[in-house]
N, CA, C and O atoms as CSV, one atom per row, in Angstrom:
chain,resi,resn,atom,element,x,y,z
A,1,MET,N,N,-0.921,5.595,-1.667
A,1,MET,CA,C,-1.699,6.154,-2.729
A,1,MET,C,C,-3.003,6.651,-2.133
A,1,MET,O,O,-3.697,5.911,-1.436
A,2,HIS,N,N,-3.336,7.906,-2.408
A,2,HIS,CA,C,-4.571,8.513,-1.909
A,2,HIS,C,C,-5.397,9.050,-3.070
A,2,HIS,O,O,-4.889,9.787,-3.915
A,3,THR,N,N,-6.670,8.678,-3.104
A,3,THR,CA,C,-7.629,9.262,-4.034
A,3,THR,C,C,-8.441,10.257,-3.220
A,3,THR,O,O,-9.107,9.881,-2.256
A,4,VAL,N,N,-8.385,11.538,-3.613
A,4,VAL,CA,C,-8.990,12.598,-2.805
A,4,VAL,C,C,-9.514,13.715,-3.710
A,4,VAL,O,O,-9.011,13.916,-4.815
A,5,LYS,N,N,-10.520,14.433,-3.233
A,5,LYS,CA,C,-11.064,15.548,-4.011
A,5,LYS,C,C,-10.415,16.850,-3.550
A,5,LYS,O,O,-10.424,17.180,-2.364
A,6,LYS,N,N,-9.851,17.585,-4.514
A,6,LYS,CA,C,-9.228,18.878,-4.230
A,6,LYS,C,C,-9.592,19.851,-5.339
A,6,LYS,O,O,-9.482,19.533,-6.523
A,7,ASN,N,N,-10.024,21.030,-4.944
A,7,ASN,CA,C,-10.369,22.081,-5.907
A,7,ASN,C,C,-11.360,21.606,-6.973
A,7,ASN,O,O,-11.248,21.965,-8.145
A,8,GLY,N,N,-12.325,20.798,-6.548
A,8,GLY,CA,C,-13.366,20.349,-7.460
A,8,GLY,C,C,-12.993,19.210,-8.388
A,8,GLY,O,O,-13.803,18.806,-9.221
A,9,ARG,N,N,-11.786,18.684,-8.263
A,9,ARG,CA,C,-11.322,17.570,-9.113
A,9,ARG,C,C,-10.894,16.414,-8.219
A,9,ARG,O,O,-10.398,16.619,-7.111
A,10,TRP,N,N,-11.091,15.216,-8.708
A,10,TRP,CA,C,-10.594,14.028,-8.013
A,10,TRP,C,C,-9.174,13.771,-8.486
A,10,TRP,O,O,-8.906,13.761,-9.687
A,11,ILE,N,N,-8.268,13.563,-7.543
A,11,ILE,CA,C,-6.864,13.351,-7.881
A,11,ILE,C,C,-6.319,12.135,-7.149
A,11,ILE,O,O,-6.895,11.666,-6.167
A,12,ASN,N,N,-5.201,11.640,-7.649
A,12,ASN,CA,C,-4.451,10.586,-6.977
A,12,ASN,C,C,-3.103,11.154,-6.593
A,12,ASN,O,O,-2.388,11.733,-7.410
A,13,GLU,N,N,-2.775,10.970,-5.315
A,13,GLU,CA,C,-1.504,11.457,-4.791
A,13,GLU,C,C,-0.709,10.286,-4.231
A,13,GLU,O,O,-1.260,9.409,-3.565
A,14,VAL,N,N,0.564,10.281,-4.501
A,14,VAL,CA,C,1.468,9.301,-3.912
A,14,VAL,C,C,2.039,9.941,-2.659
A,14,VAL,O,O,2.503,11.081,-2.700
A,15,GLU,N,N,2.010,9.213,-1.536
A,15,GLU,CA,C,2.552,9.761,-0.294
A,15,GLU,C,C,3.986,10.205,-0.506
A,15,GLU,O,O,4.794,9.485,-1.092
A,16,GLY,N,N,4.290,11.397,-0.022
A,16,GLY,CA,C,5.634,11.936,-0.153
A,16,GLY,C,C,5.810,12.848,-1.350
A,16,GLY,O,O,6.754,13.637,-1.389
A,17,ASN,N,N,4.920,12.758,-2.329
A,17,ASN,CA,C,4.981,13.640,-3.499
A,17,ASN,C,C,4.124,14.874,-3.244
A,17,ASN,O,O,3.097,14.795,-2.570
A,18,THR,N,N,4.542,15.999,-3.778
A,18,THR,CA,C,3.788,17.233,-3.580
A,18,THR,C,C,2.788,17.489,-4.700
A,18,THR,O,O,1.901,18.329,-4.553
A,19,ARG,N,N,2.915,16.787,-5.803
A,19,ARG,CA,C,2.019,16.989,-6.946
A,19,ARG,C,C,1.148,15.760,-7.169
A,19,ARG,O,O,1.525,14.641,-6.820
A,20,ALA,N,N,-0.014,15.987,-7.752
A,20,ALA,CA,C,-0.924,14.889,-8.077
A,20,ALA,C,C,-0.327,14.026,-9.182
A,20,ALA,O,O,0.294,14.538,-10.114
A,21,SER,N,N,-0.519,12.724,-9.072
A,21,SER,CA,C,-0.049,11.810,-10.111
A,21,SER,C,C,-0.959,11.854,-11.326
A,21,SER,O,O,-0.499,11.724,-12.461
A,22,ASN,N,N,-2.258,12.040,-11.085
A,22,ASN,CA,C,-3.217,12.196,-12.172
A,22,ASN,C,C,-4.497,12.810,-11.625
A,22,ASN,O,O,-4.703,12.852,-10.412
A,23,THR,N,N,-5.352,13.285,-12.518
A,23,THR,CA,C,-6.627,13.873,-12.121
A,23,THR,C,C,-7.751,13.225,-12.917
A,23,THR,O,O,-7.529,12.645,-13.980
A,24,ALA,N,N,-8.969,13.337,-12.375
A,24,ALA,CA,C,-10.132,12.763,-13.042
A,24,ALA,C,C,-11.356,13.625,-12.745
A,24,ALA,O,O,-11.388,14.360,-11.757
A,25,ARG,N,N,-12.350,13.526,-13.603
A,25,ARG,CA,C,-13.579,14.301,-13.406
A,25,ARG,C,C,-14.500,13.671,-12.373
A,25,ARG,O,O,-15.279,14.366,-11.720
A,26,THR,N,N,-14.408,12.327,-12.224
A,26,THR,CA,C,-15.291,11.646,-11.277
A,26,THR,C,C,-14.476,10.831,-10.273
A,26,THR,O,O,-13.333,10.453,-10.528
A,27,LYS,N,N,-15.099,10.576,-9.133
A,27,LYS,CA,C,-14.459,9.757,-8.110
A,27,LYS,C,C,-14.222,8.343,-8.641
A,27,LYS,O,O,-13.169,7.749,-8.406
A,28,ARG,N,N,-15.199,7.821,-9.348
A,28,ARG,CA,C,-15.091,6.457,-9.883
A,28,ARG,C,C,-13.881,6.318,-10.808
A,28,ARG,O,O,-13.128,5.348,-10.721
A,29,GLU,N,N,-13.708,7.297,-11.692
A,29,GLU,CA,C,-12.571,7.273,-12.615
A,29,GLU,C,C,-11.250,7.376,-11.849
A,29,GLU,O,O,-10.310,6.629,-12.122
A,30,ALA,N,N,-11.183,8.294,-10.899
A,30,ALA,CA,C,-9.958,8.469,-10.110
A,30,ALA,C,C,-9.655,7.225,-9.285
A,30,ALA,O,O,-8.498,6.830,-9.148
A,31,GLN,N,N,-10.690,6.616,-8.743
A,31,GLN,CA,C,-10.521,5.410,-7.942
A,31,GLN,C,C,-9.915,4.283,-8.777
A,31,GLN,O,O,-9.033,3.566,-8.304
A,32,GLY,N,N,-10.377,4.127,-10.002
A,32,GLY,CA,C,-9.829,3.102,-10.890
A,32,GLY,C,C,-8.375,3.359,-11.230
A,32,GLY,O,O,-7.559,2.438,-11.218
A,33,LEU,N,N,-8.043,4.610,-11.533
A,33,LEU,CA,C,-6.651,4.961,-11.830
A,33,LEU,C,C,-5.768,4.744,-10.606
A,33,LEU,O,O,-4.656,4.228,-10.718
A,34,GLY,N,N,-6.267,5.140,-9.441
A,34,GLY,CA,C,-5.510,4.959,-8.200
A,34,GLY,C,C,-5.284,3.495,-7.879
A,34,GLY,O,O,-4.204,3.112,-7.430
A,35,ARG,N,N,-6.305,2.672,-8.108
A,35,ARG,CA,C,-6.175,1.234,-7.867
A,35,ARG,C,C,-5.092,0.636,-8.758
A,35,ARG,O,O,-4.264,-0.145,-8.290
A,36,GLU,N,N,-5.094,0.999,-10.039
A,36,GLU,CA,C,-4.064,0.495,-10.953
A,36,GLU,C,C,-2.669,0.887,-10.474
A,36,GLU,O,O,-1.750,0.069,-10.496
A,37,MET,N,N,-2.512,2.128,-10.045
A,37,MET,CA,C,-1.204,2.589,-9.572
A,37,MET,C,C,-0.797,1.862,-8.294
A,37,MET,O,O,0.367,1.493,-8.137
A,38,ALA,N,N,-1.745,1.653,-7.380
A,38,ALA,CA,C,-1.446,0.963,-6.125
A,38,ALA,C,C,-1.057,-0.492,-6.378
A,38,ALA,O,O,-0.132,-1.007,-5.750
A,39,ILE,N,N,-1.756,-1.150,-7.291
A,39,ILE,CA,C,-1.423,-2.535,-7.637
A,39,ILE,C,C,-0.025,-2.593,-8.235
A,39,ILE,O,O,0.776,-3.450,-7.861
A,40,HIS,N,N,0.268,-1.697,-9.150
A,40,HIS,CA,C,1.581,-1.666,-9.804
A,40,HIS,C,C,2.703,-1.424,-8.793
A,40,HIS,O,O,3.785,-1.998,-8.920
A,41,ARG,N,N,2.453,-0.583,-7.797
A,41,ARG,CA,C,3.485,-0.235,-6.811
A,41,ARG,C,C,3.486,-1.153,-5.592
A,41,ARG,O,O,4.439,-1.147,-4.814
A,42,GLY,N,N,2.423,-1.944,-5.421
A,42,GLY,CA,C,2.327,-2.829,-4.262
A,42,GLY,C,C,2.169,-2.053,-2.968
A,42,GLY,O,O,2.878,-2.307,-1.994
A,43,VAL,N,N,1.230,-1.099,-2.957
A,43,VAL,CA,C,1.036,-0.236,-1.783
A,43,VAL,C,C,-0.435,-0.188,-1.381
A,43,VAL,O,O,-1.293,-0.755,-2.058
A,44,GLU,N,N,-0.717,0.496,-0.270
A,44,GLU,CA,C,-2.086,0.707,0.171
A,44,GLU,C,C,-2.730,1.824,-0.638
A,44,GLU,O,O,-2.062,2.767,-1.062
A,45,HIS,N,N,-4.024,1.706,-0.844
A,45,HIS,CA,C,-4.794,2.711,-1.579
A,45,HIS,C,C,-5.886,3.223,-0.652
A,45,HIS,O,O,-6.782,2.473,-0.264
A,46,PHE,N,N,-5.810,4.497,-0.301
A,46,PHE,CA,C,-6.790,5.148,0.558
A,46,PHE,C,C,-7.735,5.956,-0.324
A,46,PHE,O,O,-7.294,6.821,-1.082
A,47,ILE,N,N,-9.023,5.678,-0.228
A,47,ILE,CA,C,-10.021,6.384,-1.027
A,47,ILE,C,C,-10.819,7.270,-0.074
A,47,ILE,O,O,-11.526,6.780,0.806
A,48,HIS,N,N,-10.693,8.572,-0.263
A,48,HIS,CA,C,-11.316,9.539,0.627
A,48,HIS,C,C,-12.711,9.912,0.136
A,48,HIS,O,O,-12.986,9.892,-1.064
A,49,ASN,N,N,-13.584,10.251,1.080
A,49,ASN,CA,C,-14.899,10.800,0.758
A,49,ASN,C,C,-14.731,12.274,0.416
A,49,ASN,O,O,-13.640,12.825,0.564
A,50,GLU,N,N,-15.793,12.909,-0.036
A,50,GLU,CA,C,-15.720,14.327,-0.392
A,50,GLU,C,C,-15.326,15.197,0.795
A,50,GLU,O,O,-14.735,16.261,0.607
A,51,ASP,N,N,-15.645,14.760,2.021
A,51,ASP,CA,C,-15.300,15.545,3.205
A,51,ASP,C,C,-13.848,15.348,3.641
A,51,ASP,O,O,-13.408,15.949,4.621
A,52,GLY,N,N,-13.100,14.508,2.917
A,52,GLY,CA,C,-11.691,14.290,3.213
A,52,GLY,C,C,-11.404,13.085,4.086
A,52,GLY,O,O,-10.252,12.668,4.205
A,53,ARG,N,N,-12.433,12.519,4.700
A,53,ARG,CA,C,-12.226,11.340,5.547
A,53,ARG,C,C,-11.993,10.103,4.684
A,53,ARG,O,O,-12.502,10.000,3.568
A,54,ILE,N,N,-11.220,9.175,5.219
A,54,ILE,CA,C,-10.966,7.928,4.498
A,54,ILE,C,C,-12.236,7.087,4.523
A,54,ILE,O,O,-12.751,6.754,5.591
A,55,GLY,N,N,-12.733,6.750,3.345
A,55,GLY,CA,C,-13.944,5.954,3.229
A,55,GLY,C,C,-13.664,4.493,2.931
A,55,GLY,O,O,-14.474,3.617,3.236
A,56,GLU,N,N,-12.509,4.239,2.331
A,56,GLU,CA,C,-12.146,2.872,1.945
A,56,GLU,C,C,-10.630,2.774,1.923
A,56,GLU,O,O,-9.926,3.737,1.619
A,57,ARG,N,N,-10.146,1.579,2.256
A,57,ARG,CA,C,-8.698,1.347,2.280
A,57,ARG,C,C,-8.438,-0.055,1.747
A,57,ARG,O,O,-9.034,-1.026,2.215
A,58,ASN,N,N,-7.545,-0.156,0.766
A,58,ASN,CA,C,-7.208,-1.451,0.166
A,58,ASN,C,C,-5.696,-1.590,0.098
A,58,ASN,O,O,-4.979,-0.619,-0.142
A,59,THR,N,N,-5.226,-2.807,0.312
A,59,THR,CA,C,-3.799,-3.097,0.260
A,59,THR,C,C,-3.520,-4.016,-0.921
A,59,THR,O,O,-4.245,-4.985,-1.143
A,60,TYR,N,N,-2.480,-3.715,-1.669
A,60,TYR,CA,C,-2.078,-4.529,-2.824
A,60,TYR,C,C,-0.617,-4.908,-2.691
A,60,TYR,O,O,0.205,-4.032,-2.420
A,61,PRO,N,N,-0.249,-6.173,-2.870
A,61,PRO,CA,C,-1.181,-7.297,-2.959
A,61,PRO,C,C,-1.860,-7.531,-1.611
A,61,PRO,O,O,-1.356,-7.104,-0.573
A,62,ARG,N,N,-2.987,-8.199,-1.633
A,62,ARG,CA,C,-3.771,-8.406,-0.409
A,62,ARG,C,C,-2.973,-9.133,0.674
A,62,ARG,O,O,-3.240,-8.947,1.861
A,63,SER,N,N,-2.020,-9.939,0.292
A,63,SER,CA,C,-1.209,-10.674,1.268
A,63,SER,C,C,-0.385,-9.739,2.146
A,63,SER,O,O,0.092,-10.153,3.202
A,64,ARG,N,N,-0.207,-8.481,1.728
A,64,ARG,CA,C,0.561,-7.507,2.514
A,64,ARG,C,C,-0.314,-6.715,3.479
A,64,ARG,O,O,0.190,-5.862,4.210
A,65,ASP,N,N,-1.624,-6.988,3.492
A,65,ASP,CA,C,-2.543,-6.253,4.358
A,65,ASP,C,C,-2.199,-6.538,5.814
A,65,ASP,O,O,-2.292,-7.687,6.247
A,66,PRO,N,N,-1.801,-5.518,6.587
A,66,PRO,CA,C,-1.419,-5.744,7.984
A,66,PRO,C,C,-2.576,-6.256,8.834
A,66,PRO,O,O,-2.348,-6.850,9.887
A,67,ARG,N,N,-3.806,-6.039,8.397
A,67,ARG,CA,C,-4.961,-6.526,9.154
A,67,ARG,C,C,-5.123,-8.032,9.032
A,67,ARG,O,O,-5.847,-8.629,9.829
A,68,SER,N,N,-4.475,-8.670,8.061
A,68,SER,CA,C,-4.622,-10.115,7.881
A,68,SER,C,C,-3.435,-10.898,8.436
A,68,SER,O,O,-3.388,-12.122,8.318
A,69,ILE,N,N,-2.475,-10.193,9.041
A,69,ILE,CA,C,-1.300,-10.850,9.612
A,69,ILE,C,C,-1.575,-11.152,11.083
A,69,ILE,O,O,-1.877,-10.235,11.846
A,70,PRO,N,N,-1.476,-12.425,11.501
A,70,PRO,CA,C,-1.736,-12.772,12.903
A,70,PRO,C,C,-0.733,-12.104,13.844
A,70,PRO,O,O,0.414,-11.841,13.484
A,71,GLY,N,N,-1.206,-11.843,15.057
A,71,GLY,CA,C,-0.306,-11.334,16.093
A,71,GLY,C,C,-0.459,-9.917,16.285
A,71,GLY,O,O,0.226,-9.330,17.122
């Protein structure tokens, strides 16, 4: 799940899909919608800055975060 700004709108995209899952007027609103979708699907949520770079990354559920697995 990616929250990213495109054409002046904040959108949420599911990896592998060509269309936005939803759109929002603000980053905060899009981030909340993206988080809900990521939690429901049990996937990572990448939140991009306006320049397109990843600014934040969250894994749902947290127990699936590869950074917390030893080894």
